[in-house]
TORZA-423708 format. One record per residue (C-alpha): z, x negated, y negated. Coordinates in steps of 0.1 Angstrom, whole numbers. Each point is the difference from the previous one (the first is absolute). Layout:
REM TORZA-423708
TIVO      Z      X      Y
TIVO      Z      X      Y
...
This chain:
REM TORZA-423708
TIVO      Z      X      Y
TIVO     94   -276    144
TIVO     -4    -37      7
TIVO      0    -11    -38
TIVO     34    -15      1
TIVO     -5    -18     34
TIVO    -35    -13    -14
TIVO     18    -14    -32
TIVO     25    -18     20
TIVO    -25    -15     23
TIVO    -20    -11    -29
TIVO     30    -20    -11
TIVO      1    -17     34
TIVO    -37    -12     -4
TIVO     10    -16    -33
TIVO     24    -22     18
TIVO    -29    -19     16
TIVO    -23     -1    -28
TIVO     -8    -35    -12
TIVO     11    -14     34
TIVO    -23    -23     19
TIVO      8     13     34
TIVO     25     22     19
TIVO     31    -18     10
TIVO     36      6     13
TIVO     13     -8    -34
TIVO    -22     23    -21
TIVO     -3     29     23
TIVO     37      9      0
TIVO      0     15    -36
TIVO    -31     21      9
TIVO     16     12     33
TIVO     32      8    -20
TIVO    -21     23    -23
TIVO    -18     17     28
TIVO     33      6     18
TIVO     15     16    -32
TIVO    -32     21     -5
TIVO      2     15     35
TIVO     37      7     -2
TIVO     -5     17    -33
TIVO    -27     21     15
TIVO     26     12     27
TIVO    -17    -16     28
TIVO     22     -2     33
TIVO     22    -32     -1
TIVO    -12    -12     34
TIVO    -37      6     -9
TIVO      6    -21    -31
TIVO     16    -28     21
TIVO    -29      0     25
TIVO    -26      1    -28
TIVO     14    -28    -19
TIVO      4    -22     31
TIVO    -37      6     10
TIVO    -12     -7    -34
TIVO     19    -32     -3
TIVO    -12    -12     35
TIVO    -37      8     -8
TIVO      2    -15    -35
TIVO     15    -33     11
TIVO    -26     -4     27
TIVO    -29     10    -20
TIVO    -26    -26    -11
TIVO    -10      4    -36
TIVO    -36      8     -2
TIVO    -21    -21    -25
TIVO     -4     20    -33
TIVO     27     26      8
TIVO     32     -2    -20
TIVO     34      1     19
TIVO      9     32    -17
TIVO    -32     16     11
TIVO      5    -12     37
TIVO     36     12     -1
TIVO    -13     34    -12
TIVO    -24      2     30
TIVO     29     -8     24
TIVO     21     27    -15
TIVO    -28     24      2
TIVO     -6     -7     36
TIVO     36      4      8
TIVO      1     34    -18
TIVO    -28     12     20
TIVO     17    -12     32
TIVO     33     18    -10
TIVO    -18     33     -8
TIVO    -22      2     33
TIVO    -30    -22     -4
TIVO    -25     29      2
TIVO     -5     36     -6
TIVO      8     22     32
TIVO    -20     33     -4
TIVO     12     34     12
TIVO     -9      8     36
TIVO    -27     20     10
TIVO     -4     12     35
TIVO    -36      4     12
TIVO     -7     35     14
TIVO     34     17     -6
TIVO     21     10    -29
TIVO     20    -27    -16
TIVO     36      9     -8
TIVO     20    -14    -27
TIVO     37      5     -4
TIVO     16     -5    -35
TIVO     37     -7     -2
TIVO     23    -12    -28
TIVO     29     10    -21
TIVO      1     26    -27
TIVO    -12    -11    -35
TIVO    -24    -28     13
TIVO    -31     21     -6
TIVO     -6      8     35
TIVO    -18     34     -4
TIVO    -22    -13    -28
TIVO     -9    -32     21
TIVO    -10     25     28
TIVO    -25     15    -22
TIVO    -11    -33    -16
TIVO     -7    -12     37
TIVO    -20     31      8
TIVO    -22     -5    -31
TIVO     -5    -36      8
TIVO    -11      9     36
TIVO    -23     26    -15
TIVO    -17    -26    -20
TIVO     -7    -18     33
TIVO    -17     32     13
TIVO     30      8     23
TIVO      9     38      1
TIVO     38      6     -3
TIVO     27     27      6
TIVO     34     -2    -17
TIVO     30     14     21
TIVO     32     10    -21
TIVO     30     -3     21
TIVO     26     -7    -28
TIVO     17     34      2
TIVO     34    -12    -17
TIVO    -10    -11    -34
TIVO     -6     28    -25
TIVO    -38      5     -8
TIVO    -11    -30     23
TIVO    -25     22     18
TIVO    -12     14    -33
TIVO     -5    -34    -14
TIVO    -21    -11     30
TIVO    -20     32     -2
TIVO     -7     -6    -38
TIVO    -10    -37      6
TIVO    -23     11     30
TIVO    -18     25    -22
TIVO     -4    -26    -28
TIVO    -15    -26     25
TIVO    -20     28     20
TIVO     18     -8     33
TIVO     15     28     21
TIVO     37      3      6
TIVO     16     14     32
TIVO     35     16     -4
TIVO     20     26     16
TIVO     25      7    -26
TIVO     36    -13     -7
TIVO     16     18     30
TIVO    -20    -16     28
TIVO     12    -31     19
TIVO    -16    -33    -14
TIVO     -8    -11     35
TIVO    -20     31      8
TIVO    -18     -2    -34
TIVO    -11    -35      9
TIVO    -11     10     35
TIVO    -20     30    -10
TIVO    -15    -19    -30
TIVO    -14    -27     22
TIVO    -12     26     24
TIVO    -18     18    -28
TIVO    -17    -33    -12
TIVO    -13     -7     35
TIVO    -13     35      4
TIVO    -18     -3    -34
TIVO    -14    -35      8
TIVO     19    -15    -29
TIVO     -2    -39     -1
TIVO     35     -7    -13
TIVO     32     20     -2
TIVO     29    -12    -23
TIVO     35     15      7
TIVO     23     -1    -30
TIVO     37      1     12
TIVO     33      6    -16
TIVO     20    -27    -16
TIVO     36     -5    -10
TIVO     18    -17    -29
TIVO     11    -25     25
TIVO     -6     -8     37
TIVO     21     22     23
TIVO     -3      9     38
TIVO    -14     36     -6
TIVO    -29    -13    -17
TIVO     -5    -28     25
TIVO      2     25     29
TIVO    -24     25    -15
TIVO    -25    -28     -7
TIVO      4    -13     35
TIVO     -7     35     14
TIVO    -31      4    -22
TIVO    -13    -34     11
TIVO      6      6     37
TIVO    -17     34     -2
TIVO    -31     -9    -20
TIVO     -3    -38     10
TIVO    -13    -13    -32
TIVO    -28    -28     -2
TIVO     18    -12    -33
TIVO     36      4    -12
TIVO      1     -8    -37
TIVO     31     -5    -19
TIVO     -1      7    -38
TIVO     21    -24    -20
TIVO      9      0    -36
TIVO     -7    -35    -12
TIVO     25      5    -29
TIVO     27     -6     26
TIVO     -9    -36      2
TIVO     11    -19     32
TIVO     19     31     12
TIVO    -35     15      8
TIVO     -5    -28     26
TIVO     36      7     15
TIVO    -10     38      0
TIVO    -33     -8     18
TIVO     17    -21     26
TIVO     26     29      7
TIVO    -27     26      5
TIVO    -22    -25     22
TIVO     31     -8     22
TIVO      9     38      4
TIVO    -33     18     -2
TIVO    -27    -26      5
TIVO    -25     -2    -29
TIVO    -35    -15     -2
TIVO     -1     -5    -37
TIVO     14      5    -35
TIVO    -13     15    -33
TIVO     17    -13    -32
TIVO      0     25    -27
TIVO      6     -5    -37
TIVO    -15    -34     -1
TIVO    -11      8    -34
TIVO     34      2    -13
TIVO     25    -25    -15
TIVO     13    -11     34
TIVO      2    -38      6
TIVO    -22     -5     30
TIVO     26     -9     26
TIVO    -10     29     23
TIVO    -35    -12      2
TIVO     10    -34      8
TIVO     27      9     25
TIVO    -11     29     21
TIVO    -22    -18     24
TIVO     22    -29      6
TIVO     33     20      5
TIVO    -13     31     19
TIVO    -31    -13     18
TIVO    -19     30    -11
TIVO    -32     -7    -22
TIVO     -5     17    -33
TIVO    -30     21      4
TIVO     -3     18    -33
TIVO     14     -1    -35
TIVO      5     27    -26
TIVO    -10    -12    -34
TIVO      5     32    -20
TIVO      8     37     -1
TIVO    -35     13      5
TIVO    -12      9     35
TIVO    -28    -26     -4
TIVO     25    -28     -6
TIVO      3    -13     36
TIVO    -14    -34      9
TIVO     -3    -18     34
TIVO     24    -31      0
TIVO    -16    -34      0
TIVO     24    -29      0
TIVO    -23    -25    -15
TIVO     -9     24    -29
TIVO     36      8     -6
TIVO      8    -39      0
TIVO    -28     -4    -26
TIVO     16     26    -22
TIVO     35    -16      3
TIVO    -14    -33    -11
TIVO    -18     16    -31
TIVO    -34     -6     15
TIVO    -12     36     -1
TIVO    -16     19     28
TIVO    -38      3     -4
TIVO     -6     15     34
TIVO     22     30     -7
TIVO    -16      4    -36
TIVO    -35      0     17
TIVO     11     26     25
TIVO     14     22    -27
TIVO    -33     -3    -18
TIVO    -19      8     30
TIVO     18     32      5
TIVO     -7     13    -35
TIVO    -36    -16     -7
TIVO    -32     16     12
TIVO    -25    -25     12
TIVO    -29     18    -18
TIVO     19      4    -32
TIVO      8    -38      1
TIVO    -36     -9      2
TIVO    -10     24    -27
TIVO     28    -17    -21
TIVO    -13    -33      8
TIVO    -34      8    -13
TIVO     14     13    -32
TIVO     20    -31     -5
TIVO    -29    -23      6
TIVO    -22     20    -24
TIVO     26      4    -26
TIVO      1     37      3
TIVO     38      2      9
TIVO     13     27    -23
TIVO     33     17     -9
TIVO     -5     26     26
TIVO     -2    -28     26
TIVO     30    -16    -14
TIVO     20     31      0
TIVO     -9      4     36
TIVO     13    -34      7
TIVO     32      6    -17
TIVO      6     32     21
TIVO    -10    -19     32
TIVO     28    -26     -8
TIVO     25     29     -5
TIVO     -9     12     35
TIVO      7    -35     15
TIVO     35     -1    -16
TIVO     19    -11    -29
TIVO    -13    -28    -22
TIVO     31    -20      9
TIVO     -6      5     37
TIVO    -35    -11     -3
TIVO      5    -29    -21
TIVO     27    -15     24
TIVO    -28      0     27
TIVO    -21    -23    -21
TIVO      7    -37      4
TIVO     16    -15    -31
TIVO      8     34    -15
TIVO     33      7     16
TIVO     19    -19    -28
TIVO     -9     27    -25
TIVO     33     15    -13
TIVO      8     38      2
TIVO     -3      1    -39
TIVO    -36    -14      2
TIVO    -10     23     27
TIVO     14     30    -19
TIVO    -20    -11    -30
TIVO    -30     -4     22
TIVO      5     36     13
TIVO      3     14    -35
TIVO    -31    -18    -11
TIVO    -20     15     27
TIVO     14     34     -8
TIVO    -11     -6    -36
TIVO    -35     -9     12
TIVO     -3     32     21
TIVO     13     22    -29
TIVO    -27    -13    -23
TIVO    -28      2     25
TIVO     11     36      8
TIVO     -5      7    -37
TIVO    -36    -11      1
TIVO    -30     23      6
TIVO    -21     -5     31
TIVO    -27    -13    -20
TIVO     23    -27    -16
TIVO     14     -9     33
TIVO    -35     -6     14
TIVO    -11    -21    -31
TIVO     28    -21    -15
TIVO    -24    -13    -26
TIVO      2     33    -18
TIVO     37     -8     -8
TIVO     -8    -35    -11
TIVO    -21     13    -28
TIVO     17     31    -11
TIVO     34     -1    -17
TIVO      2     38     -3
TIVO     -2      2     39
TIVO     27    -26      4
TIVO     23     20    -25
TIVO     -6     33     19
TIVO     10    -17     33
TIVO     31    -17    -16
TIVO     11     33    -13
TIVO     -4     17     33
TIVO     17    -27     19
TIVO     28     -4    -25
TIVO     -9    -36     -9
TIVO    -14    -19    -29
TIVO    -37     -6     -6
TIVO      6    -37      3
TIVO     14      6     36
TIVO    -32     17      9
TIVO    -21    -28    -16
TIVO     17    -25     20
TIVO     -5     20     33
TIVO    -36      2     -7
TIVO     -4    -37     -9
TIVO     19    -12     29
TIVO    -19     23     23
TIVO    -33    -15    -12
TIVO     13    -36      5
TIVO     12      9     35
TIVO    -34     16     10
TIVO    -19    -30    -12
TIVO     23    -23     19
TIVO     -2     20     31
TIVO    -38     -1     -2
TIVO      1    -39     -4
TIVO     24     -4     30
TIVO    -22     23     21
TIVO    -28    -23     -7
TIVO     20    -31     12
TIVO     10    -11    -35
TIVO     37     -6     -7
TIVO      8     -2    -37
TIVO     34     -3    -16
TIVO     18     33      7
TIVO      6     21    -32
TIVO     34     16     -6
TIVO     -8     35     12
TIVO     22     25    -16
TIVO     20    -24    -20
TIVO      0    -28     26
TIVO     20     22     22
TIVO     -1     11     35
TIVO    -37     10      2
TIVO    -14    -34    -12
TIVO     25    -28      1
TIVO     11    -10     35
TIVO     34    -14     -4
TIVO     19    -23     22
TIVO     36    -12      1
TIVO     14     -7    -34
TIVO    -26     24    -17
TIVO    -25    -26     -4
TIVO    -38      5      5
TIVO    -12     -9     34
TIVO    -19    -33      5
TIVO    -37      5     -7
TIVO      7     30    -23
TIVO      2     -2    -38
TIVO     15     34     -2
TIVO     -5      3    -37
TIVO    -23     21    -23
TIVO    -31    -22     -6
TIVO     14    -28     22
TIVO     21    -12    -29
TIVO     36     -8      7
TIVO     25     16    -25
TIVO     22    -19    -22
TIVO     35     -9     10
TIVO     13     28    -17
TIVO    -22     24     18
TIVO      9    -16     32
TIVO     36      7     -5
TIVO     -8     36     -7
TIVO    -22      3     30
TIVO     28    -13     22
TIVO     25     22    -14
TIVO    -21     31      2
TIVO    -18     -6     32
TIVO    -28     24     -9
TIVO    -17      4    -34
TIVO     -1     33    -17
TIVO    -31     22      2
């Protein structure tokens, strides 16, 4: 969602490249680009004014550190201010020791409130907190059924009294039931409206005064831009909220909500929804979000995603296989499926520093390439997967696999050849040797770490055999982004 904002900010850094130091004269063009970038991202106007003022003051008073370029120092100043605007630190969900923690969910219709309720319950379950969902939305058709379905999907019980009961009474009895059962956290899903009205606010107030929640979270659609911040402030003034959940952060919204909510409403962003699946909820870390906005990736989130999917024993076994060059196609297929569980290729790549500049077309080609690899490996026998050398010496086996997968024999030959190169390289790197990186799978996403401008990263040759291609091939590489399998 921050691609357009990142591109705009990139043009701001260029204004300072080649300069000896930050000065009043050369900083104005960069600030103008930053201001335009924030306004186009639909950030609240007052937030933009305050942001630019703070950056200008800090930039002019900054002493240029020896060995650091002015544009790099300016990026650091902007990064620090982004973190400041978004709240400085992650504020976790409350947990009251010795009693049931009550979470009240509020929001308008269409923001993904019911789904966010289930996502939050699953997130808490991963933290070993038992949960109960309470369905009080008796107005929207099938709202209770939706929550029941989601609860069954994530194995979390749902308390409901049907669509004819009073929402306040449902909430009260749901909380009492959770306490009686010794459940750690109860999450109350409330009714929304298409717009703020007094009936909704009155009902929310009655529910809140009855169950006395420890957290009141407002679910906000980030696609609404700076209006999300105004909505949060209105709810905060009338109901009193302790935090917000931004949904649809993986969409094509421009990022204004993430940069405006804390400053305008005073309520911290506690979680962000980054997909439709119930697993797609992440705690909100301002410093990580600032890093993503500036195109620096988010390694910590990537590591946390991996930790959720990777078994430590499997990882140690895989390491031994890599060091002894016994890594086979079965292991590779397992790694592909593991990556799928972590999310889309595009989502993963954007978390890796230097990879955020890959275009959508390049990422789609990478996805296609990985699917082709998987199809060909699925056409292999168990013996062939365990012993890739069998395929290197047997054209008939390669023809059979190609026919079964719907590709050419040359495609299978290239897969086998690239796999053997990769296996050899991984063994050398595991032993502390760092040779030139061969172009795995056509110099694409699996073996050629690209940075801005589609150039190989410093220290990586990135070409098969370590030999740079001709100018003609360079042009083809830049145009295609990924080689063909």
